[in-house]
C-alpha positions in Angstrom: 0.0 -0.2 -0.1 1.0 3.6 -0.7 2.2 5.4 2.4 2.3 9.1 2.2 5.4 10.5 4.5 7.3 13.5 5.1 11.0 12.4 3.6 14.4 14.3 4.5 16.2 15.5 2.1 19.5 14.2 2.7 21.7 14.9 -0.2 20.7 17.3 -3.3 22.7 17.2 -6.7 22.8 18.7 -9.7 23.6 17.1 -12.3 22.8 19.4 -15.5 21.5 22.6 -15.5 18.0 22.0 -15.3 18.4 18.3 -13.9 18.6 17.4 -10.2 18.9 14.1 -8.1 17.7 13.9 -4.8 18.2 11.8 -2.2 15.5 11.2 0.2 15.1 8.9 3.8 11.9 7.1 3.0 12.3 3.6 4.6 9.0 2.4 4.6 8.5 3.1 0.8 12.1 1.9 0.0 10.7 -1.7 1.8 7.7 -1.8 -0.5 9.4 -0.4 -3.8 9.9 -2.6 -6.9 11.3 -1.5 -10.2 9.2 0.6 -12.4 7.2 2.1 -9.4 6.7 5.8 -9.0 6.0 8.5 -6.4 3.8 11.6 -6.4 5.8 15.0 -4.7 4.0 17.9 -3.2 6.3 20.7 -4.7 5.4 23.2 -2.4 3.6 24.0 1.2 0.9 26.4 -0.2 -2.1 25.8 -2.4 0.1 26.6 -5.3 0.6 24.2 -7.4 -1.8 22.2 -6.6 -1.1 18.9 -8.5 1.2 16.5 -7.1 4.4 16.0 -9.4 4.8 12.3 -10.4 8.3 11.0 -10.5 10.1 7.5 -11.1 12.1 6.0 -8.3 15.6 5.9 -9.5 17.4 4.1 -7.2 16.6 2.1 -3.8 19.4 1.8 -1.0 17.9 -0.9 1.1 20.0 -0.7 3.5 19.8 2.6 4.7 16.4 3.4 3.7 17.3 6.1 1.0 15.2 6.4 -2.1 16.9 8.6 -5.2 14.8 10.1 -7.3 15.5 12.0 -10.5 13.8 14.9 -12.2 13.8 17.5 -14.6 13.3 21.4 -14.1 10.3 22.0 -16.9 7.5 24.5 -15.4 6.5 26.2 -12.3 6.3 23.1 -10.1 10.0 21.5 -10.7 11.2 24.8 -10.4 9.8 25.2 -6.4 11.0 21.2 -5.8 14.5 22.2 -7.2 15.0 25.2 -4.9 14.5 22.7 -1.7 17.8 22.5 0.2 19.0 19.6 1.7 17.5 19.1 5.7 14.0 20.2 4.3 11.1 17.7 4.5 9.6 16.9 1.0 5.9 15.7 1.2 5.8 12.1 -1.3 3.6 9.8 -1.7 4.6 6.1 -2.8 5.4 3.7 -3.8 2.7 4.2 -6.9 1.5 1.9 -9.6 0.4 -1.1 -10.6 2.5 -2.1 -13.5 6.5 -2.8 -12.4 9.4 -4.7 -14.6 9.2 -8.3 -14.3 12.5 -10.2 -15.5 11.9 -13.7 -13.6 11.4 -16.2 -16.4 14.3 -14.3 -18.3 18.1 -14.3 -18.3 19.2 -12.6 -21.1 18.2 -9.1 -20.7 17.8 -5.8 -22.9 17.4 -2.5 -21.3 16.8 0.4 -23.8 16.2 4.3 -22.5 16.4 7.5 -24.2 16.6 11.0 -23.2 15.2 12.1 -19.2 13.7 8.2 -19.8 16.7 6.3 -18.4 16.3 7.4 -14.7 13.8 4.0 -13.6 15.9 2.2 -15.7 18.5 1.9 -13.3 16.7 0.4 -10.3 16.0 -2.1 -12.8 19.3 -3.0 -13.8 20.5 -3.3 -10.7 17.8 -5.1 -9.3 18.8 -7.6 -12.1 22.3 -7.9 -11.5 21.7 -8.9 -7.9 19.3 -11.8 -9.3 21.9 -12.7 -11.9 20.3 -11.9 -14.9 22.7 -10.7 -17.4 22.1 -6.9 -18.9 22.7 -5.3 -21.9 22.0 -1.8 -22.1 21.2 0.6 -25.0 21.1 4.4 -23.9 20.7 7.1 -27.1 20.8 11.0 -26.5 20.3 13.8 -28.4 23.8 14.9 -28.5 27.0 15.2 -25.8 25.8 17.7 -23.8 22.3 15.7 -23.2 24.2 12.2 -21.6 23.7 11.2 -18.5 24.1 9.1 -15.8 26.9 7.0 -18.3 29.3 5.4 -15.7 27.0 4.3 -13.3 24.8 2.1 -15.9 28.7 1.1 -17.7 29.4 -0.3 -13.8 26.1 -2.5 -13.9 25.9 -3.6 -17.4 27.2 -6.8 -18.9 27.1 -5.0 -22.2 26.9 -1.1 -23.1 25.9 0.7 -25.7 25.8 4.7 -25.9 24.7 6.1 -29.0 24.1 10.3 -30.0 21.9 11.3 -32.7 24.4 13.8 -33.9 27.5 11.4 -33.4 29.0 14.1 -31.0 29.6 11.6 -28.6 30.1 7.6 -28.0 28.4 6.2 -31.5 26.2 7.9 -34.1 23.0 6.9 -34.4 19.7 5.1 -32.6 20.3 3.1 -29.6 17.5 0.6 -31.5 20.0 -0.1 -34.2 22.3 -1.6 -31.6 19.5 -3.8 -29.7 18.2 -4.7 -33.1 21.4 -6.7 -34.0 21.8 -8.4 -30.8 18.2 -9.7 -31.4 19.5 -10.9 -34.7 22.2 -12.5 -33.7 20.0 -14.4 -30.7 21.8 -12.9 -27.2 18.3 -11.1 -26.3 15.3 -12.7 -24.3 13.2 -10.2 -23.0 13.5 -6.2 -23.6 12.7 -3.4 -21.1 12.3 0.4 -22.4 11.4 4.0 -21.4 12.1 7.2 -23.2 10.2 9.4 -25.6 7.3 8.0 -27.7 8.8 7.6 -30.9 11.5 5.4 -29.4 9.1 3.6 -27.6 6.8 3.3 -30.2 9.9 2.0 -32.6 11.0 -0.5 -29.7 7.2 -1.9 -29.4 7.1 -2.4 -33.4 10.0 -4.5 -33.1 9.7 -6.5 -30.6 6.3 -7.6 -32.0 8.2 -8.4 -35.2 11.0 -10.3 -33.4 8.4 -11.5 -30.9 10.2 -10.9 -28.0 9.0 -10.0 -25.0 9.0 -6.5 -24.0 7.8 -4.1 -21.5 7.7 -0.4 -21.8 7.2 2.0 -18.9 4.8 5.2 -20.2 5.3 8.2 -18.5 1.7 10.0 -18.8 0.5 13.0 -16.9 -0.5 12.1 -13.7 -2.5 14.2 -11.5 -3.5 12.2 -8.7 -1.3 8.8 -9.1 -4.3 6.6 -7.4 -6.6 6.2 -10.7 -8.9 9.5 -9.6 -8.3 11.9 -12.0 -8.6 9.7 -14.9 -5.8 12.3 -17.0 -3.7 9.3 -17.9 -5.6 7.0 -20.1 -4.0 5.0 -22.7 -5.6 2.9 -25.5 -5.6 -0.9 -25.1 -4.2 -2.5 -27.9 -7.4 -5.4 -28.1 -9.7 -2.4 -28.3 -12.4 -2.4 -31.0 -12.5 0.8 -33.0 -15.8 1.8 -32.7 -15.1 1.2 -29.1 -11.7 2.2 -27.8 -11.2 1.0 -24.2 -8.6 2.5 -21.7 -6.3 1.9 -19.3 -4.8 4.5 -16.7 -0.7 4.6 -16.4 -1.3 5.4 -13.1 -3.1 2.7 -11.5 -2.5 -0.3 -14.4 1.0 1.3 -15.2 3.2 2.7 -15.5 4.8 -0.2 -16.6 2.9 -2.9 -19.4 3.0 -5.1 -21.6 4.1 -3.5 -25.1 1.7 -5.7 -27.3 -1.2 -4.9 -25.3 -0.8 -1.2 -25.5 -1.4 1.2 -28.4 1.2 4.2 -28.4 
């Protein structure tokens, strides 16, 4: 069950000009959280902004009860959050979500992410490595200026590929092209993805064509995180055209079997 708590901000790091990593003391959430879960953060003690901000869980330190999350400053809410100082309290609800990453039945995992969508994939990889899985990582960014968490992912990956669209750093091109080669060579038995919608569409298409099990984490706008506001709907793939059916990302997801949703 999700809990509401005031979590102490024990460490604040600025990874890029507009990207921050917060480490908060939240042992009860850490105890129950799984890879793919998210939290809802109240950014202000005032009435504005009213809605909480959904943020994926980046890393869980079970020994010390520390939860890490990373966010990009995109608007008023995240701008307020970025001004929090170490030692302050942050109002958090979590862990949230029903659909989480599941890899128990697979051994050779392909984890692919793009841009700020790479953040929730780190805890997935850490968990999978603890369970002796083979982790192949494929990360894509627009250019060198946007590359994040390279060393962190590299350390926990059996194979690591990093690409930039413009070739300004590492491999030029798209991460999915390297994933496709490894699928064709029989090195992959499952795929886990999070990132920009065009990337997720391409990964979903590839997984269906190659008949590879694929799980995707969707990042819809979630006002409440509890299935009340109904603002994060995604169409089910089995829906008839004349009577579409929808799931809500916060409640049924955020992680879905790629074949089950239409994106």
